C-alpha positions as CSV (number, residue, x, y, z in Angstrom):
1,X,-44.9,41.6,245.0
2,X,-48.1,43.1,243.7
3,X,-48.7,46.8,245.7
4,X,-52.0,47.6,247.8
5,X,-53.4,50.5,246.9
6,X,-56.0,52.6,248.5
7,X,-58.1,51.5,252.0
8,X,-55.7,50.0,254.9
9,X,-56.8,46.3,255.8
10,X,-58.9,46.6,258.5
11,X,-57.8,43.2,261.1
12,X,-61.3,43.1,262.3
13,X,-62.8,41.9,258.8
14,X,-62.5,38.6,257.2
15,X,-61.9,39.6,253.4
16,X,-62.5,37.1,250.3
17,X,-60.5,37.0,247.3
18,X,-62.0,38.7,244.5
19,X,-60.0,38.7,241.1
20,X,-60.9,41.4,238.5
21,X,-59.7,42.8,235.3
22,X,-60.5,46.4,234.5
23,X,-59.2,48.4,231.3
24,X,-58.0,52.0,230.6
25,X,-59.6,52.9,227.3
26,X,-58.0,56.1,225.5
27,X,-59.9,57.4,222.7
28,X,-57.7,60.4,221.8
29,X,-57.1,62.3,225.0
30,X,-60.3,61.0,226.7
31,X,-60.9,57.9,228.7
32,X,-64.1,55.7,228.3
33,X,-65.2,55.1,232.3
34,X,-68.2,54.2,234.1
35,X,-70.1,55.8,236.0
36,X,-72.0,53.5,239.0
37,X,-75.1,55.6,240.4
38,X,-75.7,55.1,243.8
39,X,-76.3,57.1,246.8
40,X,-73.0,58.5,245.9
41,X,-72.0,58.0,242.3
42,X,-68.7,56.5,241.9
43,X,-66.8,57.0,238.6
44,X,-64.4,54.0,237.8
45,X,-62.5,52.1,235.4
46,X,-64.9,49.7,233.4
47,X,-64.4,46.1,234.3
48,X,-65.1,43.6,237.1
49,X,-64.5,40.6,238.7
50,X,-64.1,37.2,236.9
51,X,-66.7,34.5,237.2
52,X,-65.2,31.2,238.4
53,X,-63.0,29.7,236.0
54,X,-63.1,32.6,234.0
55,X,-59.7,33.9,232.5
56,X,-59.1,37.8,232.9
57,X,-59.4,38.8,229.2
58,X,-62.9,37.2,228.4
59,X,-64.1,38.7,231.5
60,X,-62.7,41.8,230.8
61,X,-64.7,42.2,227.4
62,X,-67.7,40.8,229.1
63,X,-67.8,43.5,232.0
64,X,-67.0,46.3,229.5
65,X,-69.5,45.5,227.5
66,X,-72.0,45.2,230.0
67,X,-71.2,48.3,231.9
68,X,-70.4,50.8,229.1
69,X,-72.0,49.0,225.9
70,X,-68.8,49.0,223.9
71,X,-66.7,46.7,222.2
72,X,-62.7,47.2,222.9
73,X,-59.3,46.6,221.5
74,X,-56.8,45.3,224.1
75,X,-53.4,46.0,223.8
76,X,-51.1,44.9,226.5
77,X,-51.5,44.7,230.0
78,X,-50.1,47.3,232.7
79,X,-49.4,45.8,235.8
80,X,-52.2,45.0,239.2
81,X,-53.0,46.0,242.3
82,X,-54.7,44.9,245.7
83,X,-57.2,46.6,247.2
84,X,-59.3,45.5,250.5
85,X,-62.8,47.3,250.3
86,X,-66.3,46.4,251.3
87,X,-68.9,45.7,248.3
88,X,-72.0,47.0,249.3
89,X,-74.0,45.2,246.2
90,X,-72.7,41.7,247.5
91,X,-72.5,42.9,251.4
92,X,-68.9,41.3,251.1
93,X,-65.6,42.6,252.5
94,X,-63.2,41.9,249.4
95,X,-59.8,41.6,248.7
96,X,-59.4,42.6,245.2
97,X,-56.9,41.5,242.9
98,X,-57.4,44.2,240.2
99,X,-55.5,43.2,236.8
100,X,-55.1,46.6,234.7
101,X,-55.0,46.5,230.9
102,X,-54.3,49.5,228.4
103,X,-56.8,49.4,225.3
104,X,-59.2,51.6,223.2
105,X,-63.0,51.5,222.7
106,X,-64.0,50.3,219.0
107,X,-67.5,49.9,218.5
108,X,-70.7,51.2,220.3
109,X,-73.1,48.1,220.5
110,X,-75.7,49.8,223.0
111,X,-76.3,51.0,226.1
112,X,-75.0,49.6,229.0
113,X,-76.7,46.4,230.1
114,X,-76.2,46.4,233.8
115,X,-78.3,48.2,236.2
116,X,-77.5,51.9,237.6
117,X,-74.0,52.0,235.0
118,X,-73.6,54.8,232.5
119,X,-70.8,55.2,229.9
120,X,-68.9,58.7,229.6
121,X,-65.5,60.2,228.3
122,X,-63.7,62.1,230.3
123,X,-60.5,64.4,229.6
124,X,-57.4,62.1,231.0
125,X,-56.2,64.4,233.6
126,X,-60.2,64.9,234.6
127,X,-60.3,61.4,235.0
128,X,-57.6,60.7,236.9
129,X,-58.9,63.2,239.3
130,X,-62.3,61.9,239.4
131,X,-61.6,58.4,239.7
132,X,-63.2,56.5,242.6
133,X,-60.3,54.4,243.9
134,X,-56.6,54.9,244.6
135,X,-55.3,52.3,242.4
136,X,-57.6,53.0,239.2
137,X,-56.0,57.2,239.8
138,X,-52.4,55.7,240.0
139,X,-52.6,53.9,236.8
140,X,-54.0,56.5,234.7
141,X,-51.3,58.9,236.3
142,X,-48.9,56.6,235.8
143,X,-50.0,56.1,231.9
144,X,-50.6,59.9,231.7
145,X,-46.8,60.5,232.8
146,X,-45.7,58.3,229.4
147,X,-47.6,60.1,227.0
């Protein structure tokens, strides 16, 4: 069973399923994260939704490049969680199925090409505290407890 982490399910909303792939990208003791700029900036693991017919790993590489400007090496899948949330950029209530992977940034090829995103490195403990959703924090904390 895939755990639900984060916000409670709102019975008054209809959720659309939205699978996605996200990565914990370690460089030494730091993590590469993305900051999505908005009224309230949100620190996130890089990644995002799968396009129709797209598999998780190609989607992950595409999303990381768009959000961070980095190429990466993906080492392994860590697990998954479900998250029920409102996505204002799509005006959508979503049941997100988030596949989490572990990898490393390998080459910075440019700036993020996705609007309102910047890429930063944060020390692992700081990233765990500042990540904007419970699922991201859970997987980073689990990784931190294993190293």
